[in-house]
C-alpha positions in Angstrom: 21.6 14.0 -56.9 20.2 16.6 -59.3 17.7 19.3 -58.4 14.9 17.7 -60.4 15.5 14.2 -59.1 13.0 14.7 -56.2 10.3 15.2 -58.8 11.2 12.3 -61.1 12.2 9.7 -58.5 9.2 7.4 -57.9 7.1 9.5 -60.2 4.5 6.7 -60.7 3.8 6.5 -56.9 3.6 10.3 -56.6 1.2 10.5 -59.5 -1.0 7.7 -58.1 -1.1 9.4 -54.6 -2.1 12.7 -56.2 -4.9 11.1 -58.2 -6.1 9.1 -55.2 -6.1 12.3 -53.0 -8.1 14.2 -55.7 -10.7 11.4 -55.9 -11.1 11.4 -52.1 -11.4 15.2 -51.9 -14.0 15.2 -54.7 -16.0 12.5 -53.0 -16.0 14.1 -49.6 -16.8 17.5 -51.1 -19.7 16.2 -53.1 -21.2 14.3 -50.1 -21.0 17.4 -47.9 -22.6 19.7 -50.5 -25.5 17.2 -51.3 -26.7 16.5 -47.8 -25.8 19.0 -45.1 -26.2 17.5 -41.7 -27.4 19.6 -38.9 -26.3 18.2 -35.6 -28.1 19.4 -32.5 -26.9 17.2 -29.7 -28.9 19.0 -27.1 -32.3 19.0 -28.9 -34.9 17.7 -26.5 -38.4 16.7 -27.3 -41.3 16.5 -24.7 -44.2 14.2 -24.9 -47.1 13.5 -22.6 -48.5 10.0 -22.1 -52.0 10.0 -20.7 -54.0 7.1 -19.2 -50.9 5.1 -18.4 -52.1 2.2 -16.2 -50.6 1.8 -12.8 -49.7 -1.8 -11.8 -49.1 -3.1 -8.2 -45.9 -5.0 -7.5 -44.7 -6.7 -4.4 -42.0 -9.1 -3.4 -43.9 -10.6 -0.5 -47.6 -10.0 -0.8 -50.3 -11.1 -3.2 -51.3 -8.0 -5.2 -54.4 -9.5 -6.8 -56.6 -8.0 -4.1 -55.0 -4.5 -4.3 -57.2 -1.7 -5.7 -55.4 1.3 -6.9 -57.3 4.6 -7.1 -56.8 6.3 -9.6 -55.6 3.4 -11.7 -54.1 5.5 -14.4 -51.6 8.4 -14.4 -50.4 11.1 -16.9 -46.6 11.2 -17.4 -44.6 13.9 -19.1 -41.4 12.5 -20.7 -38.5 14.2 -22.4 -35.4 13.1 -24.3 -33.3 13.5 -27.4 -35.4 13.7 -30.6 -33.9 10.5 -32.0 -35.0 8.5 -28.9 -38.4 10.1 -28.6 -39.2 9.5 -32.3 -39.0 5.7 -31.8 -40.4 5.6 -28.2 -43.2 3.2 -28.0 -45.9 3.6 -25.3 -45.6 0.0 -24.1 -42.0 0.7 -23.1 -43.1 3.1 -20.3 -44.5 1.5 -17.1 -46.0 2.9 -14.0 -45.9 0.8 -10.8 -46.7 1.2 -7.2 -44.6 -0.9 -4.8 -46.6 -2.7 -2.1 -43.7 -4.5 -0.5 -44.0 -4.2 3.3 -47.5 -2.6 3.2 -50.1 -4.0 5.6 -53.1 -5.5 3.8 -55.4 -3.5 6.1 -53.9 -0.1 5.4 -55.4 2.4 2.9 -52.4 4.6 2.4 -51.3 6.8 -0.5 -48.1 5.5 -2.1 -45.8 7.1 -4.7 -45.9 6.0 -8.3 -42.7 5.0 -10.0 -42.3 5.3 -13.7 -39.7 3.3 -15.7 -38.7 4.6 -19.1 -36.1 3.5 -21.7 -32.5 4.7 -21.5 -32.2 8.3 -22.6 -35.8 9.2 -21.6 -36.3 11.4 -18.6 -39.5 11.3 -16.5 -40.3 15.0 -15.8 -43.7 14.8 -14.1 -46.2 12.2 -12.9 -49.8 13.3 -12.3 -50.9 12.3 -9.7 -47.6 11.5 -8.0 -49.3 9.3 -5.4 -52.2 6.9 -5.6 -54.4 5.3 -3.0 -54.2 1.6 -2.3 -56.8 -0.5 -0.6 -57.1 -4.2 -0.3 -60.4 -6.0 -0.9 -61.1 -9.2 1.0 -60.2 -12.3 -0.9 -63.0 -14.0 -2.8 -64.1 -17.3 -1.2 
């Protein structure tokens, strides 16, 4: 085998591979220089939702007669900028759980806020609401 055989043997395939590699390199190089992407995986955005209505839920009692005071809360949410940019207010819910609560009691109960995946609930104002039950209408 001659010294220059390694160059001339399968020369067509070698030339094709070289041209393909150059096209790939030019394409990637052009896409990088045209649109630089800034990746900030830990960028967090805060938002405050005001006048979020509080709903009463229960597994055993009728909640129609429950009166919640105050009936709205303010919620501070945070999350990645991509998630917060598309967050819709109707995807955040505030509830007070009345399961096991006596209908005659007028206690203050904690407010639970549910938010979409990736969104963190940082603060609920007020954190507790008063619950009273009015007598059923006859």
